[in-house]
N, C-alpha and C positions, 0 to 999 in steps of 0.2 A: 548273417548277422554282423553288423560293422562292428568295431573292436567296441564302440560306446554305444548301447541301445538308446533309443528315443523312447518317451512316453507317447503310448497308445492312443492317448488323448489330444493333447497340446503339441506334442512333438517336440518337447524341450528334453536335451541330452539329460539320460538319469545316470549321475554321478555319486549317487548315494546308496549304499545296501540299506535295506530295512533287514533281513535275515538271509544268510546263504546257508541252506539245507542240504548241500551237496549233490552228488547224481543220485538219482532215484528212479526208479520204474514208474511206469504209469498206474496211477493210486487205484484204478477200478480195473485192470487187467489182468484178470487172476489166472493162472496158468492150468492146462489141462497136463496129465500127466505125460505125454508125448512132447508138449513144450517144455518142461520140465527136465525130462531126459537130454532133450536136443540142446540145451545150454545155449540159447540165443536169446533169450531175455534182452531187452534193451535200457539202457539207463540213459537219461537227460538230467542235464542240470535244472536245478531247482533253487533260483537265485530270486528271492523278491527284492524289488528295488522300488524307491519312493521319489516322486518328481516333487523337484522343488518349487517349482512353479504352480500347479494346481492339485497338489497333496495326493495324486491317485496312487496307491500303492499298486504294485503288479508283478509279475515274474515274467522271466525274459520268454521271447516267444519263440521256444525252439520246437515245438510240438505242433504239425498241424491238426486243425480241430476234426478234420476226416480220422486222423488215427485214435481218436478219443471218443467221438460218438458216431461210433460204425453202426453197421446194420445189427449186430447183437451186443448191444450196449446193456451192462448188467444191472444198473439201477433200478429195480421197479417200487415205484412209491408205495403200493398197496401193500407193501409187505411188512409196514409199520401201521398198526393200529391206531397208534397216535397220532401219526401225520395225516391219515383218513379222516380222524374226528378233526383236527386242526383244518383240513379243508371242508369239512362239512360246516364248520363254525364260519367260515369265511363267505361260504357260498350264502347261507340264512342270512348273512349281516349283510352282505351287498344287494342281496335279491329285496332288502325290506329298503334298506337307504337309498337304493335307485328305482324303486318300484319298477324291477324286471317282470316281466311276465313272457307271454306267446307271441307278441311284437316285438321283442329285443332280442339281441345279439350278444353273447359273450364268446368273447375269443380268448383263449389259452394260447400262449408263446412257450415253448418247450413243456408240453401237454402231458407226456411221460405215457403213463398206463390208463389215464384216463382218471387218476384218483378223486380230481377236483370236479371235473367238467359232471361226472356221472352226477353230484349231486344238484347241477342247474336242469341237467335231464331230468330227474327225478321230480322237479318242480316245473316240469312244462315249458322251460326256458329254451329257445333255440342255441346250440352251442356250435364251435369250430374250434378244434385242436391244431396247433402247429408243432410238430416234433419231427426232430430230425433222424430218429433211429428206427427202424422199421420194425424190428421185433417187438420195442413197447407201444409203438403205434397200433401195431396188430392187436394187442391187449387190450387197446382202450377201443376198438371197434367192436370187440367181441362184448365189450360193455354196452353199445349201442352209444358210444360218443363219436361223432363224425372226425375223423382225423385225416390231416393230409401230412405226407412224409416231405419236410423241407425244412432246411435252415433258414431261419428268418433274418431279413436285413431290407434293406431300403427298395431292394428291386423284387424281392419276394412280396411286399408291400404296397406296391404300384400294382402289380399284376392281381392280387387280391381286390383292390379298391377298383381295377378296371371290370372285375366280375360284378362289381357291385356290394362288395362285403365292407360293411361298416358298422362299426361297432359301438355299444352302449357303454359296454366293459370291457377291457382288456385287463386280464391277470398275468403277469411276467413274474411267476413267483420262482427265486434262487435259480435264475438264468441269467440276470445282468453281469455278476461275475464271470460267467462261463463264455464269452464272446469274445474272440480277438480283438475286432475293430468295435469299441464299444460306441463310438460314434455313429458310425454307418448302422449297427443294429439299431441304436435309437432314434435315429432318423426315418426308421419305417413306420412307427406309430404314428405319427402325425396324418399319414395318408389312410390310415385302416380305424382310427378314433373318429366318432361322430364330434361335431361343434362343441356339446355340452357332456362329449362323454367323459368317463374316467376311466384312468389306467394306474394299475397298482402295481408295485416292485416290492416285491420281500426279498431283503439279504441280509445275512449275518454283518453286523454293525462291526467296522472297524476300530471303532472304542473299545468295545467288549474283548475283542482280539488281542488289543494291547493291555487292558487292564488285568486280563486274567491270563494272558501267556497263551491263546488259544494258536499256536503255531501251527498244529496238526491240522487245520483249517486250511492251511497252503498246500496246494498242490498243482500240478500241471491242468488237470481241469478246471480250475479257477484262475482265469489269467487277470482278473483284479482283486482288489480288498477295499469296501467301499465305505465311504462317509457320507453323511449329507452334505459336507463341505464340497466335495468332488464330485458327488452326484449333480448337486444342482447345476455346477459349470456344465456339466455332459448335456443336461436337460436344455437349459438356456441356449445352447450353441443350436438347438434342433428343435426350435418353437414351442418347448414345453418348460412346465415349471410345476413343481409341487405346491399343492396346498392345505395337505394336513398329514401327519404321520401318528402310528402307533408303534409302541413298543412291546416286543413281542419275547416271548421265553425260548422260541425255538431256536435250533440251532446255537445254544450256548450265547442267545441274544441278539434278536436281529429288528429291525426296522422293516414296516409295513407303510411304504411311500405313497401317497395319494396324488396324482399327479392330473393334468391337463393340459389344453392348449394355452398358451400365452395369453391370448386374447378372450378366454374363458371369465365368466362373471361370477365364478365361483372365488371365496373370500380365504384369505391365510387364516389358521386356527392359530391360537396361542399355542399349542402342543408344538407347531412347527418351530414358532419364534423360541420357544422352551430350549428346543432341542440345538439349535443354532447356537443359544449362547452357552449352552453345555460341552458343545464340540469348542467354542472358542476357549472355553475356561480351561479345558482338558489338554489345551497346547495343540490342536490337531491343525493348526494353522501356523506351526511352528518348524521346522526341521529338526531341530534338537529331541524333539518328543519320539522322533522315530528311529533316531539312531543309538537310544537306549535300550533297544530292544533284543538285540544278539545276546548280551549277557544274562536276561532272564530267561532265554529260551536254553541257553546252555546248562543254567542251574537247573532246569527240569528235566534235560536229557541225564543229568549226573545223579539226580535223586532216582530214576528209573534204574539206571544201568546198577547202583547200590542195592537197590530192592532185589534186582533177579541175582545178584552174587550171592548175596545172604539167603536167598531162599534156597537158590541150588545148592549153596555149602551146607545147608541143613538137609538136604533130600528132596526137597518138595518140590512138585512139579505145578508150573504154571502153562494155563491154556488163557484162550481169549474168548470173547464173545463178541460177535459182530466184524464180518469182512468188511468193515468198511474204507472210505477212502482215509478218513483223517486217520484210522488207526493205521493204516500204512503207511503213512508222510509219518507217523511217530514212532513207529518200529525201525522204518529204516533208517531214519535219523540216528536212532538211538544204535544203528548196530546190531539188533536183534536178528537170530536166526532160529529156526527149527529145533534147535538143542537148548534156545531158551523158551520157546513158546511151541511146546507139543502139539496142539492141536486149534484151530478157530471154528466157531459154532455160529451159524447163521443159516434164519428161516428161509432165506431165498434160495431154490432149487436150483436157479441157473447157477449159484457160487459154489454149490456143493459138488462132492468129489472134484474138486480144482484144489489149486495151492495159492497160497498170498503171494503177491508181487513182491520180489526182493528177501520176505523173509522163508517163503518156500514151507511154512507149516500147512498141513492138511486142513482142509474146510470141509465141515460134518455137518449133519443136520441136529439140532438142538436135543433132538432124543438120544443123542450118542454121548451127552457128557455125564449120563449116569454110567455109562462104560467105561471112560476116559478116567472118571474121578480125579479131576484136578484138586489139588490143595488150593489154588487160588485159581479165580478165574478174572481175568483181566476183562473190564468192561471198556473197549474201544470207543464206540459210539456214546460217548459220557452224556449228550445231551438226551439219550434216551435211560438214563440209570436207573431212574425208578420205575420204569415200565418193565426194564430188564430183570432187575432184582427181586420183583414180584414175580415173572416166569419162570425164574429158576430158584426159587428161594429153596428148592428140596437139596441145593447142594449142601444144605446143613446136615444132611443125615450123615454124612461121613467128615465133618467139620471143616467141608470146603469155604472159604470165604472168597469176598468180592473185593478187588482191586481197583482203583482210578489213579490216573497217572496225571491227570489235569486240574490245577496247575502244579500238583506236587503229587507224587505218589504216596498214596496210603491207602489202607485196608479200612473198608467203609461197612464192611457186614458179613 
């Protein structure tokens, strides 16, 4: 990497820092006992910058994608009931909106374990998932979801189109931020999308990240942090355009962007125009807006450190729920260790009996909460706060309390 990195979209030199979170391990790379004992865990700079030309926020490209989305990727979407329900609602809505049936084709990029496409299968709509991780792809096939193991890009798309793969609907949910070459990735969609087909992206909205200080959503796996302003420029450069948008509560506030070919007959909606105006009013087209972020992040960190110090001084123990990537960014930025977080609980068996990266707290099954009996249970995936508090309400039996640390540390129940 050169001394001055360049924007991954427009190639402008990146001279402005959004926030520097220091050297961090890969957020989804939980450690086995053997790896922990070996002491070979690697850390990489986690430095987010903003391009003053296109306003794409992005982390330095220091980790190859293959090191992140390997054959044993740890994230399985289906372990969150609320996320599966969100996918079902999407499938039902799109099937009705686009009149999808047995002669249609739905393609999902980064289809994970079939959490979304399974709902189209149940409706009799043909599907194809494109998923880079072999283990999650195998889980999808076990659900009856046709899935190919591949990284999606223009080359992949050309090969699919040559085989006659042409989609009425392409879903690319929570993947646009994960690709190092965002333009080459977007260039693929035009080859596979039918002339009047619809492409939907879902991604956390940069405006919420800034306003709610959601810095823990920054990690190496997320190469870019997206606004409508930035994404429209990437789409336009690749023959695509948005025509509608929905605001979603997922991941702390996301956009569902409906896109089509530039030459499509689809008209822009008032919702899209309103969002453009909202981003402009919030200053997303001014560099000064991005340069004010670091002090807000430091305040969140200091609030959590003060809470931990006070709890330990009182002899209270803190555990965490959710071995989530966002939680690992947060804990590592705050300098937390297994002395601060005695355990982390997660429903995903692939994460259990491992250790959090960096922090090295042991990851246990949720039914172990009653054995550990923490005084405080820190909810790391704060976007699932209500779901988690409902599932673990029994911690009140020993006067256990829930804690969230975004946008500030507070006891919530």
